[in-house]
Residue frames as qw, qx, qy, qz and C-alpha x, y, z in Angstrom:
[[0.232, -0.413, 0.648, -0.596, -32.92, -59.77, -1.29],
 [0.844, -0.058, 0.222, -0.485, -35.74, -62.31, -1.45],
 [0.815, 0.350, -0.461, 0.011, -33.40, -64.71, -3.27],
 [0.352, 0.374, -0.686, 0.516, -30.89, -64.57, -0.43],
 [0.169, 0.004, 0.685, -0.709, -33.53, -64.26, 2.32],
 [0.194, -0.274, -0.822, -0.460, -36.58, -66.31, 1.19],
 [0.265, -0.633, -0.707, 0.171, -38.69, -65.39, 4.23],
 [0.226, -0.039, -0.083, 0.970, -37.99, -61.67, 3.89],
 [0.061, 0.770, 0.600, -0.209, -40.86, -59.37, 4.87],
 [0.357, 0.324, 0.254, 0.839, -40.45, -56.65, 2.26],
 [0.218, -0.786, -0.373, -0.443, -43.42, -54.67, 3.58],
 [0.637, -0.669, -0.212, 0.317, -41.78, -54.42, 7.00],
 [0.543, -0.180, 0.142, 0.808, -38.75, -52.67, 5.48],
 [0.095, 0.512, 0.405, 0.751, -40.88, -50.38, 3.33],
 [0.429, -0.809, -0.371, -0.154, -42.89, -49.45, 6.43],
 [0.644, -0.507, -0.080, 0.567, -39.65, -48.76, 8.31],
 [0.380, 0.182, 0.276, 0.864, -38.55, -46.47, 5.49],
 [0.168, -0.708, -0.408, -0.551, -41.85, -44.57, 5.82],
 [0.597, -0.732, -0.278, 0.172, -41.39, -44.31, 9.61],
 [0.590, -0.244, 0.063, 0.767, -37.88, -42.91, 9.15],
 [0.179, 0.417, 0.364, 0.814, -39.18, -40.39, 6.61],
 [0.364, -0.798, -0.401, -0.264, -41.90, -39.28, 9.07],
 [0.637, -0.604, -0.136, 0.460, -39.27, -38.72, 11.77],
 [0.468, -0.001, 0.227, 0.854, -37.11, -36.75, 9.35],
 [0.016, -0.628, -0.442, -0.640, -40.08, -34.63, 8.16],
 [0.489, -0.798, -0.351, 0.018, -40.94, -33.81, 11.78],
 [0.616, -0.479, 0.003, 0.625, -37.39, -32.53, 12.35],
 [0.403, 0.321, 0.341, 0.786, -37.40, -30.24, 9.30],
 [0.046, 0.403, 0.224, -0.886, -38.10, -26.52, 9.68],
 [0.502, 0.634, 0.528, -0.262, -41.29, -25.51, 7.84],
 [0.414, 0.886, -0.055, -0.204, -39.52, -23.20, 5.41],
 [0.572, -0.469, 0.551, 0.386, -36.39, -25.25, 4.74],
 [0.521, 0.678, -0.345, -0.386, -34.80, -24.94, 1.30],
 [0.926, 0.255, -0.278, -0.018, -33.09, -27.77, -0.59],
 [0.413, 0.507, -0.601, 0.460, -29.67, -27.23, 1.00],
 [0.396, -0.407, 0.522, -0.637, -31.15, -27.20, 4.51],
 [0.927, -0.023, 0.082, -0.366, -33.04, -30.42, 3.77],
 [0.780, 0.387, -0.456, 0.185, -29.84, -32.07, 2.51],
 [0.091, 0.489, -0.633, 0.593, -28.07, -31.04, 5.73],
 [0.665, -0.253, 0.371, -0.597, -30.99, -32.37, 7.79],
 [0.952, 0.171, -0.178, -0.180, -30.96, -35.65, 5.83],
 [0.562, 0.457, -0.582, 0.368, -27.20, -36.04, 6.42],
 [0.218, -0.433, 0.572, -0.661, -27.59, -35.26, 10.12],
 [0.819, -0.117, 0.198, -0.526, -30.48, -37.71, 10.49],
 [0.944, 0.231, -0.219, -0.087, -29.12, -40.65, 8.50],
 [0.687, 0.384, -0.463, 0.408, -25.44, -40.50, 9.40],
 [0.028, 0.414, -0.543, 0.731, -25.28, -38.75, 12.79],
 [0.620, -0.238, 0.307, -0.682, -28.59, -39.59, 14.47],
 [0.960, 0.053, 0.002, -0.275, -29.16, -43.09, 13.00],
 [0.516, -0.593, 0.598, 0.156, -25.47, -43.93, 12.65],
 [0.879, 0.436, 0.184, 0.061, -25.32, -45.20, 9.06],
 [0.208, -0.767, 0.488, 0.362, -21.79, -45.43, 7.62],
 [0.699, 0.551, -0.413, -0.194, -19.87, -46.68, 4.61],
 [0.922, -0.306, 0.236, 0.028, -18.50, -50.16, 5.21],
 [0.332, 0.797, -0.505, -0.018, -14.81, -49.69, 4.45],
 [0.401, -0.472, 0.773, -0.140, -13.70, -52.64, 6.62],
 [0.485, 0.116, 0.865, 0.053, -15.78, -55.33, 4.86],
 [0.309, 0.437, -0.229, -0.813, -16.53, -53.65, 1.55],
 [0.420, 0.189, -0.751, -0.473, -17.02, -56.93, -0.37],
 [0.228, 0.144, 0.874, -0.405, -19.33, -58.51, 2.18],
 [0.057, -0.338, -0.748, -0.568, -22.42, -59.45, 0.11],
 [0.161, -0.665, -0.662, 0.307, -24.69, -58.17, 2.90],
 [0.122, -0.453, 0.016, 0.883, -23.69, -54.65, 1.84],
 [0.116, 0.026, -0.606, -0.786, -25.66, -55.19, -1.38],
 [0.266, -0.490, -0.813, -0.170, -28.95, -56.26, 0.21],
 [0.141, -0.557, -0.003, -0.819, -31.07, -53.34, 1.36],
 [0.753, -0.565, -0.252, -0.225, -32.62, -55.27, 4.27],
 [0.809, -0.197, -0.230, 0.504, -29.12, -55.98, 5.63],
 [0.292, 0.390, -0.057, 0.871, -28.05, -52.38, 5.05],
 [0.408, -0.623, -0.105, -0.659, -31.04, -51.20, 7.09],
 [0.853, -0.463, -0.240, 0.003, -30.51, -53.79, 9.85],
 [0.795, -0.169, -0.101, 0.574, -26.74, -53.26, 10.13],
 [0.032, -0.967, -0.073, 0.242, -26.70, -49.52, 9.26],
 [0.260, -0.611, 0.547, 0.510, -23.82, -49.96, 6.85],
 [0.788, 0.491, 0.371, 0.001, -23.37, -50.55, 3.15],
 [0.547, -0.001, 0.389, 0.742, -21.51, -49.70, -0.03],
 [0.014, 0.209, -0.112, -0.971, -21.91, -46.52, -2.08],
 [0.294, -0.171, -0.631, -0.697, -24.84, -47.75, -4.20],
 [0.412, -0.493, -0.767, -0.008, -26.98, -49.22, -1.40],
 [0.239, -0.481, -0.383, 0.751, -26.43, -46.23, 0.88],
 [0.070, 0.097, -0.302, -0.946, -27.32, -44.04, -2.10],
 [0.319, -0.368, -0.762, -0.427, -30.57, -45.96, -2.64],
 [0.374, -0.579, -0.634, 0.350, -31.55, -45.44, 1.00],
 [0.200, -0.349, -0.064, 0.913, -30.42, -41.79, 0.83],
 [0.140, -0.091, -0.503, -0.848, -32.49, -41.13, -2.32],
 [0.361, -0.471, -0.772, -0.225, -35.60, -42.86, -0.97],
 [0.334, -0.592, -0.495, 0.541, -35.52, -40.91, 2.28],
 [0.146, -0.264, 0.117, 0.946, -34.66, -37.66, 0.51],
 [0.160, -0.252, -0.639, -0.709, -37.49, -38.03, -2.01],
 [0.358, -0.588, -0.725, 0.017, -39.93, -38.50, 0.86],
 [0.267, -0.695, -0.284, 0.604, -38.99, -35.07, 2.23],
 [0.352, 0.898, 0.180, -0.191, -39.21, -33.28, -1.11],
 [0.166, -0.692, 0.550, 0.436, -35.67, -33.71, -2.43],
 [0.868, 0.453, 0.020, -0.201, -35.72, -34.99, -6.03],
 [0.349, -0.625, 0.665, 0.211, -32.43, -36.86, -5.66],
 [0.856, 0.447, -0.178, -0.189, -31.08, -38.91, -8.57],
 [0.831, -0.325, 0.366, 0.265, -28.53, -41.70, -8.63],
 [0.360, 0.827, -0.391, -0.185, -25.32, -41.21, -10.60],
 [0.981, -0.007, 0.121, 0.154, -23.50, -44.26, -11.92],
 [0.060, 0.908, -0.412, -0.052, -20.14, -42.50, -11.61],
 [0.771, 0.352, -0.520, 0.108, -17.17, -44.68, -12.64],
 [0.501, 0.186, -0.691, 0.487, -15.92, -46.66, -9.65],
 [0.111, -0.204, -0.638, 0.734, -18.16, -45.02, -7.04],
 [0.077, -0.648, -0.676, -0.341, -21.93, -44.51, -7.06],
 [0.109, -0.087, -0.262, 0.955, -23.02, -40.96, -6.17],
 [0.087, 0.725, 0.674, -0.111, -26.22, -38.91, -5.86],
 [0.201, 0.137, 0.161, 0.957, -27.07, -35.61, -7.48],
 [0.043, 0.734, 0.584, -0.345, -29.56, -32.83, -6.79],
 [0.299, 0.485, 0.327, 0.754, -30.36, -30.18, -9.37],
 [0.188, -0.665, -0.379, 0.616, -30.54, -26.69, -7.87],
 [0.329, 0.916, 0.194, -0.123, -31.29, -23.33, -9.47],
 [0.039, 0.904, -0.394, -0.164, -27.61, -22.44, -9.56],
 [0.305, 0.518, -0.793, -0.096, -26.24, -25.81, -10.63],
 [0.881, -0.125, -0.421, -0.175, -26.02, -29.44, -9.61],
 [0.407, -0.639, 0.571, -0.316, -25.04, -30.62, -6.16],
 [0.774, 0.182, -0.606, -0.038, -23.21, -33.97, -6.19],
 [0.560, -0.588, 0.406, -0.418, -23.25, -35.90, -2.90],
 [0.490, 0.281, -0.823, 0.061, -21.47, -39.01, -1.60],
 [0.767, -0.471, -0.033, -0.435, -23.69, -41.02, 0.80],
 [0.888, 0.000, -0.370, 0.273, -20.80, -43.46, 1.40],
 [0.456, 0.116, -0.343, 0.813, -18.95, -40.58, 3.09],
 [0.118, -0.491, -0.570, 0.649, -21.83, -39.11, 5.07],
 [0.274, 0.831, 0.483, 0.029, -23.48, -37.20, 2.21],
 [0.338, -0.588, 0.153, 0.719, -20.47, -34.92, 1.69],
 [0.532, 0.813, 0.067, -0.226, -20.80, -32.62, -1.36],
 [0.772, -0.031, 0.373, 0.513, -18.26, -33.37, -4.10],
 [0.086, 0.807, -0.182, -0.555, -16.36, -30.51, -5.74],
 [0.753, 0.623, -0.155, -0.144, -15.37, -30.74, -9.42],
 [0.160, 0.688, -0.699, 0.113, -11.71, -31.28, -8.45],
 [0.517, -0.241, 0.770, -0.287, -12.65, -34.25, -6.25],
 [0.838, 0.378, 0.288, -0.268, -14.73, -35.77, -9.06],
 [0.578, 0.717, -0.387, -0.046, -11.83, -35.41, -11.48],
 [0.137, -0.551, 0.799, -0.198, -9.49, -37.08, -8.98],
 [0.740, 0.038, 0.602, -0.299, -11.95, -39.99, -8.76],
 [0.788, 0.588, -0.008, -0.183, -11.94, -40.25, -12.56],
 [0.262, 0.740, -0.619, 0.041, -8.13, -40.28, -12.67],
 [0.410, -0.368, 0.800, -0.239, -8.09, -43.25, -10.28],
 [0.699, 0.181, 0.659, -0.208, -10.44, -45.40, -12.37],
 [0.688, 0.701, 0.006, -0.187, -10.05, -44.41, -16.03],
 [0.839, -0.121, 0.295, 0.441, -7.13, -46.32, -17.58],
 [0.113, -0.658, 0.323, 0.671, -4.41, -44.25, -19.21],
 [0.033, -0.165, 0.750, 0.640, -4.98, -44.00, -22.94],
 [0.155, 0.453, 0.878, -0.024, -8.70, -44.76, -22.66],
 [0.137, 0.779, 0.341, -0.507, -9.73, -41.16, -23.34],
 [0.632, 0.635, 0.314, 0.314, -8.31, -40.87, -26.86],
 [0.527, 0.260, -0.058, 0.807, -5.50, -38.55, -25.83],
 [0.231, -0.746, -0.096, -0.617, -7.72, -36.12, -23.93],
 [0.184, 0.206, -0.718, 0.639, -6.41, -35.55, -20.39],
 [0.296, -0.512, -0.799, 0.107, -8.89, -36.66, -17.71],
 [0.165, -0.453, -0.322, 0.815, -8.71, -33.13, -16.28],
 [0.163, 0.223, -0.287, -0.917, -10.22, -31.81, -19.53],
 [0.119, -0.308, -0.903, -0.275, -13.05, -34.32, -19.90],
 [0.384, -0.383, -0.085, -0.836, -16.52, -32.76, -19.51],
 [0.133, -0.078, 0.844, -0.514, -17.81, -33.88, -16.10],
 [0.625, 0.131, 0.115, -0.761, -21.44, -33.73, -17.23],
 [0.692, 0.217, -0.598, -0.343, -21.12, -36.95, -19.22],
 [0.391, 0.072, -0.862, 0.313, -20.24, -38.82, -16.01],
 [0.127, 0.096, 0.584, -0.796, -23.03, -37.22, -13.98],
 [0.485, -0.128, -0.507, -0.700, -26.05, -38.37, -15.98],
 [0.627, -0.237, 0.463, -0.581, -28.87, -39.76, -13.81],
 [0.082, 0.111, -0.983, -0.120, -29.14, -43.55, -13.62],
 [0.661, -0.215, -0.332, -0.638, -32.53, -45.21, -14.14],
 [0.746, -0.366, 0.412, -0.375, -33.94, -47.66, -11.58],
 [0.973, 0.230, -0.001, -0.005, -33.09, -50.49, -13.99],
 [0.530, 0.635, -0.409, 0.386, -29.48, -49.28, -14.30],
 [0.312, -0.619, 0.524, -0.496, -29.17, -49.01, -10.51],
 [0.910, -0.155, 0.291, -0.251, -30.48, -52.55, -10.03],
 [0.875, 0.430, -0.169, 0.143, -28.14, -53.84, -12.74],
 [0.246, 0.688, -0.518, 0.445, -25.15, -52.27, -10.99],
 [0.606, -0.460, 0.493, -0.423, -26.12, -53.82, -7.64],
 [0.974, 0.088, 0.169, -0.121, -26.45, -57.20, -9.34],
 [0.679, 0.600, -0.334, 0.261, -23.08, -56.82, -11.12],
 [0.152, -0.665, 0.580, -0.445, -21.48, -56.12, -7.74],
 [0.794, -0.237, 0.454, -0.327, -23.04, -59.29, -6.32],
 [0.917, 0.389, -0.088, -0.012, -22.04, -61.28, -9.40],
 [0.411, 0.669, -0.509, 0.353, -18.39, -60.30, -8.85],
 [0.402, -0.531, 0.576, -0.473, -18.56, -61.04, -5.11],
 [0.893, -0.061, 0.354, -0.272, -20.10, -64.51, -5.53],
 [0.825, 0.505, -0.232, 0.097, -17.78, -65.41, -8.40],
 [0.184, 0.673, -0.584, 0.416, -14.74, -64.41, -6.32],
 [0.511, -0.382, 0.603, -0.478, -16.07, -66.32, -3.29],
 [0.267, 0.130, -0.921, -0.253, -16.78, -69.40, -5.48],
 [0.375, 0.233, 0.710, -0.550, -20.44, -69.62, -4.48],
 [0.013, -0.056, -0.748, -0.661, -22.05, -71.00, -7.68],
 [0.055, -0.590, -0.805, 0.013, -25.59, -71.32, -6.29],
 [0.076, -0.758, -0.259, 0.593, -25.66, -67.66, -5.22],
 [0.108, -0.354, 0.476, 0.798, -23.98, -66.63, -8.47],
 [0.041, 0.292, 0.852, 0.433, -26.67, -68.45, -10.48],
 [0.040, -0.741, -0.612, 0.274, -29.44, -66.63, -8.56],
 [0.087, -0.689, 0.055, 0.717, -27.82, -63.29, -9.38],
 [0.097, -0.147, 0.692, 0.700, -27.30, -64.20, -13.04],
 [0.039, 0.510, 0.840, 0.179, -30.96, -65.21, -13.31],
 [0.047, -0.802, -0.372, 0.465, -31.99, -61.84, -11.84],
 [0.117, -0.493, 0.365, 0.781, -29.75, -60.05, -14.36],
 [0.078, 0.151, 0.829, 0.532, -31.51, -61.95, -17.17],
 [0.005, 0.713, 0.688, -0.134, -34.93, -60.93, -15.81],
 [0.105, -0.778, -0.081, 0.614, -33.76, -57.31, -15.70],
 [0.228, 0.688, -0.427, -0.540, -32.03, -57.39, -19.08],
 [0.893, 0.176, 0.402, -0.096, -33.10, -60.33, -21.28],
 [0.625, 0.751, -0.211, 0.027, -30.69, -59.21, -24.04]]
């Protein structure tokens, strides 16, 4: 974000994130379990604050800069997931990013299994059938070595993404956007960031 917005006050946005987390904590019942906290997070972020997935201008580069996402209350799956995870972690939800093919998701391990959530769609839980449908849309036919997508183990697609992997995916999105828009100066900034992140 500081490449695109050189005068950006990062501390201001981090402080805003803390303020939002304090408001969310104040709204939580004292004895709320993980599911109740997820519901409260969804209510707060998407209903009360009005955040939403930007389906109209999906490839607008502003969707990939967290300051713009926070100012405009809209973004793409990965940036909304980053905000969702950061708020959730501040209220005791150990949320993890999932670099699911074609659509970034968030997961939460519970005693009885793993809850997979889609912040781009208001934090809606994703059933196994929905996840398999997503895979069918993005995995090319013949790419699975003859194994039907419906029979692939979902776990391999639901591994948690590291901070470095999340940043790399955001940068790859921006690389594609700036290449398509023929903005070489912006593209070069993004490529330089990718090299910092992954010198290999």
